[in-house]
N, C-alpha and C positions, 0 to 999 in steps of 0.2 A: 672296212675294218681299219682302225687306227694303227699307227706304227707300233704303239705300245702293245696292242693286241696281237699283232703279228710276232713281236718279240717274244711275248709269253707263250704263243703257240709253238715257236721254235724251241723254247726251253724243254718242251716235251720230247724232242728228238735227241737221243744220246749222240748220234753221229754229228748233229749240228753242234752240240755243246763241245764235243771233243775236237772237232775239225774245223770250225769256222774262224778260229782266232779271236773270237769276240769275248770269251769268258776267261781263258786261262793264260797266264804269262809264265815264261821260264827265263833262266839265265843262259845266254848263248856262250860259245866258246871264248868270246872276247870279254865276257863278264857283263854284257848289257842285258837289261830286262826287256824282253821282246815278246810279242804275242806268240802263242803256241800254235804252229801249223805243223801237224805231223807229216813226216816224210812217207815215202811209199811203203817202206818196211813196216813202219808204225801203223799206217792205215790197213795194211795187210793183216796185221795182228788183230786190229778191231774187227775185221770181217771174218776172220777164221777162228777166233778164240771160242772156247767152250768153258765149262765149269771147272775143269782141271787142265792147266796149261803149263807145258815145259818149254822154255825159250832158251836154246843154246845160242848165245849171242856173240856177234863179232863186235869189236870195239867201234865206237862212234856211231852206232845206229840209234841210240837213244832209247832203248827199250826200258831201262830202269825209269827214266824220266816219264815215258809214256804210261808205264804201269802205275806210277805214283799219281800222275794226273787223273788216271782212271779211278784210283783209290779215293782221291778227294771228291771227284764227281760223284761216285757211288755214295759216299757219306752225305754229300749235299742233297742229293735228289732221291734218297730213300730214307725212310723214317726208322729211328731206333736201331741203327746198325752199329756193329763194332768192326773196325778195320785195323788190321795189324800188319806192320812191316817188320821183318826180321833181317838183320845184317850180321856180319861175322864178328863184329865187336861194337861196343857201345859208342865209340867215337864215330865209326862209319854210320851207325844208326842215327845218331844225332845230326851228322852231316846230311844224310838223305832227308831227314825231316826238315831241317833248316833250309836247305838249298832247293828242295823240290816241293814238298807238301806246304810248308809254312810260307814259302816265297809265293806260290800260286794263290794260297788263301789271302795273304796280305794284299795281293794285287787284283783281287776280284773286283769287278765293277761295283761301285758304291751302292747302287740301286739293288743289287743282289745280296751283297754282304750285309746290308742293313736288315735284311729279312731274318737274319740269325742273331741269336744272343749267345755270346761265348760264355760257357761255364768254366772251362779249364783251358789255359794257354801256357804251356811249359816247354822246356827243351825236348821232352819226349812225347808230349800228347797235346791234342787240341780236341775239345768237345764243344758242340754247339747245339742250341736248342731252337726249334721253330714251333710256333703255335699254329695249329690247324684251324680250319674254318669253324670248328666246334669249340674252340678255345682250349683244346687239349695240347699240352706240350709234348714234343718228341725230341729226344736227344740222340745224336749220333757222335761217334768218337773215332779218332785215328790215333794210334800210338805206335811207337817204335821201340823195339827191344832186341835182345840177342836170342830170345826164346819166348814162347808162351806156353805156360804149363796148365792153365785152367781158364774157364770161361769159354763162351761160344763166339766165334768170329764169322762174319758173313763174307769177308773178303780178306785174303791173306796174300801178301807179297813176300816171298823169300828171296833176298838179293844175294847174289854170288854163293849159291848153294854148294858149288864145287869147292870153293875155298873153305866153307864151313866143314864139309865132309872130309877134306884133306887135312885141315888143321885141328879140327874139334870133332872127331868121329862120335863121341859120346853125346855132344849137343845135337849133332845131325840125327842120331837115333831118337833123341827126345823130340826134335821137330817132327820127324816122320810119325812117331807113335803118339804125340801129344798135339802139336799145333795143328798139323794137317787134319788129324782126326776130329779136332774141334770145329771144323768147317762143315756145315751141312751139305748134303748132296746138291742142293740148289744154290749154295754159296760158291764163291770164286776163289780159286787158288792159282797163283802165278809163281812158278819156280823158275828163276832165270839165273844164268851163270855163264861166264866164259869157261872154257875147258881148263882143268887143273891136272896136269900130268896125263898119264896114259890111260887112266881108268875113269 
């Protein structure tokens, strides 16, 4: 088996894609672009997560980064999926998109990135198309917002939900009754937050 065959075989392993450091890059605390090697807390999340996940996070464990790398991986390796990321305000949403999702997309290995044709590339959204072995196009999309009111999502990351609940209770209610309900039972929801106050 050639090294190319081995590589393509490894692409079928989600654990390899997320943990090998071969596909995804992130910005470290010093601002350098480095391969993504998850820490023990992030690896534990990979192994213990389910379809609905609540992550009460401590600072500097990198859960937001990890979940957004998972979001990109999900969109790249599943066909015709919609991925949503919600933040407490539009500036935070765009920062998450630029510094996590878009950065990882921009630094994908060329041989992988060249398999996708970009349809949309903006400050809030990226969508890309891949043609299957039968010539059929499949488009997946990742977008960021402060809420999602309509449409089905297969993967949803709600960042700093405690902050949203504390500052914008109406929006929090809309997220619970709208965005989370838009994710089917076999879809993935990640609600992560640091604690906000006593409740």
